Legacy VTK file of the C-alpha trace (Angstrom):
# vtk DataFile Version 3.0
C-alpha trace
ASCII
DATASET POLYDATA
POINTS 473 float
8.190 1.533 -23.866
5.906 2.705 -26.480
3.024 4.627 -23.983
3.914 1.636 -21.947
1.376 -0.616 -23.839
3.767 -3.597 -24.911
4.691 -6.869 -23.379
8.024 -8.242 -21.865
9.245 -11.685 -22.040
12.007 -11.111 -19.374
11.332 -13.930 -16.376
12.632 -13.096 -13.251
15.849 -15.619 -12.347
17.680 -15.749 -8.971
20.458 -13.559 -10.839
18.067 -10.579 -10.996
15.938 -11.099 -8.289
16.134 -8.806 -5.161
17.082 -8.663 -1.291
14.711 -7.340 1.115
15.497 -3.816 2.549
17.100 -4.211 6.062
15.300 -3.244 8.761
14.865 -4.898 12.034
11.909 -7.220 12.072
9.329 -7.829 14.851
6.667 -10.701 14.247
3.620 -10.183 16.928
2.180 -13.840 17.383
-0.635 -15.176 19.420
-3.670 -17.240 19.563
-7.032 -15.231 17.935
-8.346 -12.521 19.894
-5.898 -11.451 22.407
-5.429 -8.138 20.631
-2.498 -8.361 18.069
-3.541 -6.277 15.549
-4.512 -3.593 18.291
-1.045 -3.995 19.324
0.337 -3.349 15.917
-2.138 -0.122 15.674
-0.804 0.895 19.162
3.156 0.614 18.075
2.142 2.811 14.793
0.198 5.167 16.369
-2.399 4.799 13.337
-4.923 2.237 11.799
-3.045 -0.279 10.006
-4.335 -3.359 10.843
-8.468 -4.099 10.882
-9.572 -4.987 14.231
-12.618 -6.725 14.765
-13.977 -9.317 17.694
-14.565 -12.087 14.937
-11.440 -14.563 15.402
-9.864 -15.107 11.875
-9.776 -11.593 10.677
-5.989 -11.174 10.052
-4.932 -14.141 8.001
-1.761 -12.531 5.982
1.313 -10.892 7.193
0.388 -7.407 8.157
3.691 -5.447 7.860
4.246 -1.755 8.538
7.267 0.784 9.438
7.345 2.066 13.276
9.195 4.381 14.800
10.697 3.240 18.439
11.499 6.374 20.134
14.778 7.937 21.822
14.807 6.669 25.422
17.305 8.649 26.688
19.492 11.814 25.232
22.558 9.328 24.298
19.787 7.516 22.014
17.917 8.302 18.300
14.752 7.213 17.233
14.986 4.055 15.276
12.745 2.516 12.816
11.689 -0.988 12.734
9.254 -3.392 10.901
6.219 -4.795 12.775
4.399 -7.671 11.390
0.954 -8.852 12.570
-0.004 -12.262 11.873
-3.197 -14.650 11.766
-4.236 -15.836 15.248
-2.372 -19.255 16.182
-4.960 -22.171 15.974
-7.566 -20.332 13.851
-10.303 -22.263 12.569
-12.751 -21.051 10.475
-15.371 -22.226 7.611
-12.792 -20.789 4.890
-10.207 -23.941 4.881
-7.334 -21.272 5.042
-5.700 -22.694 8.390
-3.234 -23.664 6.700
-2.179 -20.856 4.942
-2.359 -18.756 8.045
-0.232 -21.212 9.744
2.278 -21.086 7.099
2.365 -17.360 7.040
3.112 -17.212 10.600
6.166 -19.509 10.342
7.340 -17.664 7.655
7.124 -14.510 10.109
8.961 -16.223 12.461
11.752 -17.506 10.347
12.150 -13.988 9.105
11.717 -12.359 12.676
14.913 -10.758 14.810
12.352 -10.450 17.688
9.106 -11.639 18.802
6.238 -9.840 20.606
4.227 -12.801 22.055
1.153 -11.839 22.968
-1.439 -13.105 25.688
-4.797 -11.759 27.229
-4.123 -10.965 30.545
-8.035 -10.605 31.282
-9.102 -14.417 29.963
-6.295 -15.861 31.439
-4.017 -18.757 30.197
-5.661 -21.270 27.498
-4.348 -24.060 26.020
-3.592 -22.685 22.906
-1.187 -20.194 24.840
0.935 -22.880 26.065
0.683 -24.284 22.278
2.171 -20.972 20.899
4.812 -20.709 23.871
5.955 -24.501 22.635
6.151 -23.432 19.215
8.393 -20.413 20.124
10.914 -22.732 22.229
11.142 -25.340 19.571
13.350 -25.396 16.460
14.634 -22.292 14.936
12.511 -20.034 16.640
14.627 -20.922 19.867
16.921 -18.334 18.617
14.873 -15.586 18.365
14.238 -13.260 21.284
10.823 -13.188 22.513
9.459 -10.452 24.413
6.006 -11.586 26.412
3.358 -9.496 26.599
0.321 -9.102 28.803
-2.475 -7.194 26.930
-5.702 -5.797 28.157
-4.003 -4.689 31.364
-6.925 -1.608 31.515
-6.928 -1.530 35.298
-4.437 -2.091 38.250
-6.739 -4.960 39.191
-5.749 -6.906 35.875
-1.627 -6.656 36.931
-2.186 -9.489 39.310
-3.829 -11.564 36.363
-1.431 -10.902 34.163
1.521 -12.401 36.383
-0.058 -16.023 35.770
1.979 -16.012 32.455
5.157 -16.238 33.983
4.318 -19.986 33.763
5.076 -19.773 29.914
8.691 -19.465 30.966
9.619 -16.282 28.906
9.961 -13.898 32.439
8.025 -11.022 33.484
5.708 -9.905 31.008
5.499 -6.153 29.618
1.899 -5.156 30.689
0.036 -3.363 28.363
-3.652 -1.997 27.020
-3.445 -1.810 22.971
-6.713 -0.324 23.062
-5.786 2.734 25.512
-1.805 2.895 25.092
-1.325 2.307 28.696
2.497 1.308 29.061
3.155 1.734 25.492
6.735 3.305 26.366
7.227 0.434 28.427
6.867 -1.903 25.617
9.221 0.505 23.199
12.108 0.069 26.182
11.731 -3.599 26.009
12.250 -3.668 22.384
15.068 -1.310 22.158
16.597 -3.520 25.191
16.417 -6.853 23.009
17.337 -5.557 19.627
20.903 -4.721 18.392
20.141 -1.679 16.090
23.999 -1.546 15.013
23.469 -4.759 12.906
21.188 -3.073 10.384
20.943 -0.314 8.089
19.875 2.709 10.177
18.847 4.678 6.816
16.862 2.198 5.089
15.027 3.864 2.148
11.160 3.696 2.765
10.909 2.988 -1.053
8.088 3.618 -3.779
4.661 2.811 -2.645
2.874 0.591 -5.055
-1.110 0.048 -4.433
-2.284 -2.964 -5.942
-6.098 -2.458 -6.284
-8.702 -4.340 -8.353
-11.868 -6.155 -7.967
-12.139 -9.587 -6.169
-10.389 -12.711 -7.550
-8.123 -10.527 -10.107
-4.642 -12.043 -8.964
-3.773 -9.101 -7.164
-2.227 -11.285 -4.157
-0.274 -13.814 -6.743
0.676 -10.638 -8.644
2.764 -9.373 -5.189
3.911 -12.795 -4.494
5.246 -12.614 -7.944
6.939 -9.089 -7.659
8.407 -10.161 -4.065
9.555 -13.665 -5.517
8.478 -14.736 -1.833
4.858 -15.859 -0.878
4.446 -13.163 1.308
0.303 -13.101 1.057
-2.442 -15.891 1.101
-3.405 -17.062 -2.348
-6.850 -18.654 -2.443
-9.925 -18.876 -4.783
-12.240 -17.853 -2.052
-13.469 -14.572 -2.590
-12.189 -12.163 0.218
-9.276 -13.653 1.472
-7.262 -10.613 1.564
-8.793 -8.059 4.395
-6.146 -5.993 5.557
-4.096 -3.751 3.249
-0.638 -5.641 3.523
2.556 -3.832 3.017
5.470 -6.172 1.424
9.159 -4.589 1.229
11.234 -5.493 -1.391
14.089 -4.332 -3.782
15.134 -4.502 -7.252
17.984 -3.769 -9.141
19.162 -1.353 -5.627
15.474 0.469 -5.558
13.506 0.105 -3.016
9.324 -0.822 -2.968
6.724 -1.391 -0.893
4.145 -3.200 -2.710
0.399 -2.328 -0.715
-1.793 -5.621 -1.694
-5.595 -4.759 -0.720
-9.021 -6.538 -0.213
-10.521 -7.197 -3.818
-13.583 -4.401 -4.007
-17.134 -5.347 -4.866
-20.015 -3.072 -5.426
-21.089 -1.136 -2.251
-24.455 -2.560 -1.926
-22.819 -5.899 -1.671
-20.557 -4.907 1.450
-22.358 -7.037 4.079
-20.168 -6.797 7.153
-18.171 -4.307 9.157
-14.600 -6.544 8.205
-16.089 -5.884 4.320
-16.490 -2.446 4.958
-13.142 -2.024 7.121
-11.539 -3.839 4.221
-13.035 -1.663 1.549
-11.989 1.759 3.095
-8.405 0.303 3.676
-8.018 -0.471 -0.119
-9.273 3.107 -0.830
-7.338 4.753 1.599
-4.081 2.616 0.217
-4.812 4.416 -3.163
-4.211 7.596 -1.057
-1.114 6.984 0.134
0.345 5.165 -2.820
3.215 6.546 -5.218
2.006 4.573 -7.980
-1.704 2.676 -8.404
-1.320 -0.783 -10.256
-4.969 -1.085 -11.106
-5.416 -4.920 -11.869
-7.648 -5.792 -14.597
-8.758 -9.697 -15.179
-8.310 -10.282 -18.671
-10.690 -13.267 -18.323
-13.633 -11.082 -17.385
-15.366 -7.891 -19.032
-14.511 -4.486 -17.105
-16.662 -4.057 -14.730
-18.500 -1.019 -12.549
-15.941 -1.862 -9.571
-12.834 -1.440 -12.206
-14.561 2.054 -13.221
-14.886 3.048 -9.453
-11.525 2.525 -8.885
-10.247 4.355 -11.854
-12.475 7.360 -10.706
-10.798 7.136 -7.091
-7.309 6.747 -8.762
-7.897 9.772 -10.760
-9.537 11.898 -7.903
-6.350 11.669 -6.024
-4.063 12.037 -9.472
-2.126 8.905 -8.638
0.232 7.652 -11.462
-1.240 4.209 -12.651
-0.247 1.175 -14.316
-3.347 -0.814 -15.745
-2.337 -4.388 -15.198
-4.132 -6.713 -17.222
-3.674 -9.877 -15.686
-4.021 -13.688 -16.840
-3.284 -12.345 -20.162
-1.979 -15.895 -21.052
-5.986 -17.167 -20.332
-7.061 -14.101 -23.014
-4.559 -13.790 -25.966
-5.946 -16.294 -27.904
-9.163 -14.470 -28.352
-7.664 -11.099 -28.339
-4.350 -9.533 -29.754
-2.840 -6.795 -27.625
-4.031 -4.066 -29.775
-7.676 -4.851 -29.407
-7.366 -4.885 -26.198
-5.824 -1.605 -25.594
-8.589 -0.158 -27.796
-11.292 -1.882 -25.554
-9.686 -0.677 -22.691
-9.641 2.898 -23.632
-13.355 2.856 -24.155
-14.271 0.991 -20.899
-11.762 2.969 -18.385
-12.433 6.857 -19.711
-10.008 9.572 -18.411
-6.564 6.681 -18.161
-5.896 7.072 -21.871
-2.389 8.495 -20.796
-1.799 5.190 -18.397
0.703 2.836 -19.473
-0.496 -0.882 -19.889
1.326 -3.895 -18.780
-0.010 -7.173 -20.075
1.286 -9.722 -17.566
0.818 -13.278 -15.822
1.276 -13.216 -12.050
0.864 -16.780 -11.837
3.692 -17.548 -14.208
5.679 -14.536 -13.196
5.752 -13.113 -16.755
6.037 -9.233 -17.206
7.108 -8.270 -13.605
10.664 -6.678 -14.540
8.805 -3.906 -16.899
6.416 -3.478 -14.452
8.476 -2.382 -11.746
10.604 -0.047 -14.309
7.266 1.201 -15.596
6.336 2.001 -12.279
9.720 3.694 -11.231
9.695 5.592 -14.841
6.116 7.141 -13.580
7.354 8.156 -10.291
10.280 9.669 -11.766
7.755 11.754 -14.050
5.486 12.808 -11.477
8.552 14.326 -9.636
9.653 16.690 -12.546
9.295 20.275 -12.157
9.028 22.208 -15.246
10.335 25.741 -15.271
8.136 28.832 -15.567
9.591 30.381 -18.649
9.217 27.017 -20.297
5.642 26.626 -19.314
4.486 30.181 -20.169
6.026 29.115 -23.730
3.865 25.922 -24.101
0.814 27.866 -22.609
1.413 30.600 -25.410
1.054 28.043 -27.772
-1.948 26.597 -26.685
-3.602 29.703 -26.264
-2.753 30.510 -30.387
-4.303 26.980 -31.035
-7.435 27.732 -28.797
-8.442 30.061 -26.184
-11.327 29.832 -23.750
-14.855 30.117 -24.839
-16.490 33.252 -24.399
-19.147 33.136 -21.290
-22.003 35.928 -21.526
-19.931 38.039 -23.534
-16.836 37.800 -21.429
-13.528 36.255 -22.350
-11.023 34.788 -19.718
-7.714 36.631 -19.916
-4.655 34.383 -18.874
-1.588 36.107 -17.060
0.662 33.284 -16.445
1.074 29.855 -15.461
3.452 28.135 -13.427
4.038 24.490 -12.043
3.791 24.728 -8.112
4.330 21.030 -7.206
5.372 17.718 -7.856
3.878 14.230 -7.032
1.311 15.256 -8.620
2.560 17.778 -11.067
0.374 20.708 -10.279
0.328 23.420 -12.407
-1.673 26.974 -11.595
-3.037 28.931 -14.209
-3.867 32.593 -13.413
-6.404 34.202 -14.980
-8.867 37.321 -14.370
-11.872 35.137 -13.774
-11.804 31.464 -13.266
-15.203 31.023 -13.894
-14.527 31.847 -17.179
-12.243 28.752 -17.764
-14.603 26.163 -18.049
-14.082 22.026 -17.899
-13.938 21.554 -21.399
-11.090 24.081 -21.598
-9.453 22.788 -18.937
-9.486 19.170 -20.331
-7.801 20.202 -23.204
-5.090 21.880 -21.508
-4.441 18.868 -19.350
-4.644 16.681 -22.529
-1.861 18.851 -24.603
-0.052 19.254 -21.482
0.371 15.361 -21.663
1.505 15.828 -24.947
3.954 18.562 -24.679
5.372 18.464 -20.969
7.513 16.036 -19.667
4.767 14.104 -17.861
3.218 12.258 -20.703
2.041 9.006 -18.609
0.849 10.687 -15.299
-2.149 12.743 -13.964
-1.716 16.379 -14.035
-3.357 18.674 -11.355
-4.857 22.038 -12.900
-5.394 24.585 -10.588
-7.025 27.915 -12.053
-6.598 30.758 -9.590
-8.341 34.736 -9.700
-6.417 38.009 -10.400
-6.009 38.382 -6.585
-3.830 35.330 -6.433
-1.995 36.375 -9.598
-0.864 39.462 -7.802
0.082 37.671 -4.677
2.187 35.491 -6.331
3.690 38.345 -8.565
4.752 39.780 -4.963
LINES 1 474
473 0 1 2 3 4 5 6 7 8 9 10 11 12 13 14 15 16 17 18 19 20 21 22 23 24 25 26 27 28 29 30 31 32 33 34 35 36 37 38 39 40 41 42 43 44 45 46 47 48 49 50 51 52 53 54 55 56 57 58 59 60 61 62 63 64 65 66 67 68 69 70 71 72 73 74 75 76 77 78 79 80 81 82 83 84 85 86 87 88 89 90 91 92 93 94 95 96 97 98 99 100 101 102 103 104 105 106 107 108 109 110 111 112 113 114 115 116 117 118 119 120 121 122 123 124 125 126 127 128 129 130 131 132 133 134 135 136 137 138 139 140 141 142 143 144 145 146 147 148 149 150 151 152 153 154 155 156 157 158 159 160 161 162 163 164 165 166 167 168 169 170 171 172 173 174 175 176 177 178 179 180 181 182 183 184 185 186 187 188 189 190 191 192 193 194 195 196 197 198 199 200 201 202 203 204 205 206 207 208 209 210 211 212 213 214 215 216 217 218 219 220 221 222 223 224 225 226 227 228 229 230 231 232 233 234 235 236 237 238 239 240 241 242 243 244 245 246 247 248 249 250 251 252 253 254 255 256 257 258 259 260 261 262 263 264 265 266 267 268 269 270 271 272 273 274 275 276 277 278 279 280 281 282 283 284 285 286 287 288 289 290 291 292 293 294 295 296 297 298 299 300 301 302 303 304 305 306 307 308 309 310 311 312 313 314 315 316 317 318 319 320 321 322 323 324 325 326 327 328 329 330 331 332 333 334 335 336 337 338 339 340 341 342 343 344 345 346 347 348 349 350 351 352 353 354 355 356 357 358 359 360 361 362 363 364 365 366 367 368 369 370 371 372 373 374 375 376 377 378 379 380 381 382 383 384 385 386 387 388 389 390 391 392 393 394 395 396 397 398 399 400 401 402 403 404 405 406 407 408 409 410 411 412 413 414 415 416 417 418 419 420 421 422 423 424 425 426 427 428 429 430 431 432 433 434 435 436 437 438 439 440 441 442 443 444 445 446 447 448 449 450 451 452 453 454 455 456 457 458 459 460 461 462 463 464 465 466 467 468 469 470 471 472
């Protein structure tokens, strides 16, 4: 595409949609506040889901890949996709209960195994029996269930856990999700219930797409359009998405993981622990992404939050597509050329990034979006030979050398690319202090024009004489 700044009228149809990457799927279900999100974090051995005593924090299906360790010399580690769900029977003042329960039902329909979590310390409540009945009815009956008695922090809680036998799912696996107590018992139970030979043992992790933007920019709608399925809740209520939600899919043989994130707002407006953690989950998603999709609401002016996100993306040198969403609401007022000029002025530093004009609600522009993301990922992985890079560097020094500093002039020894993802170029000079920020910006801009990294960030490292000597050795 011409610097990525064009549109694509192709529509997704069943013929060019995609199938989900085959990994065993494990759904975690239970009533609110039994520790489902803590259990997901325990299995993943990292903080994936937000944990908070407030009921209803988890709303979407929060998924992550988890490694199930081998339980003997004849076994191998296995990878599964574990999906946390909202608390069944959750009621709050956001009118999202039906959406949450629809997400739970979808998770159960797709699951190969269910972890039914109850609170051993609180004892059985009516909602626990409701969830048990749900798991015994309809299509859910064919899915194996592991009963997990959580919050067994001490031996005295084990006797309390046996009350769960009344639910009819056999003896529970007793764990403490917060301390990791009996974690390996749960791993063992999972291995016993799943036939891993039915699944692709080496399913690709996929290109990770962090979808970031301010509140109500249409990020969740965009994720659902990309995945061809209602994977995350879409609502006009601000702050509906709280966790960073991973949605796995593939398109034309390439695996992707779309990371839906909480919509950001000004830091001074963050008014709760949940919002604080949502904010940081979104920023962490930028750091773990292969490509960022910065979603701009075409119906609203570019905001301080949009600029803050652009700064975060640039700081971590992430390939980026500026996704102008809801373009159907703005195209009567602007041409695409006018809007590109507006964005170049409003989002300083991202002029190299492709721009895609899409409508997530209509599913328009999705094919081009994924193809551009793949192109950026490939660009970020290109390595330029040292001889070729130094030919370019010699040309640039002929155009413009570093300005003298206090009568001293920088002497450039050579340049070499030392890494990919992001493309990282080391410039070896006599004194790094003589290569100022203006000259570094000049080099990076010209590298974008002359190297095969025209649409991705380039990281420049300026190193002194001693590093050059060491590199030569």
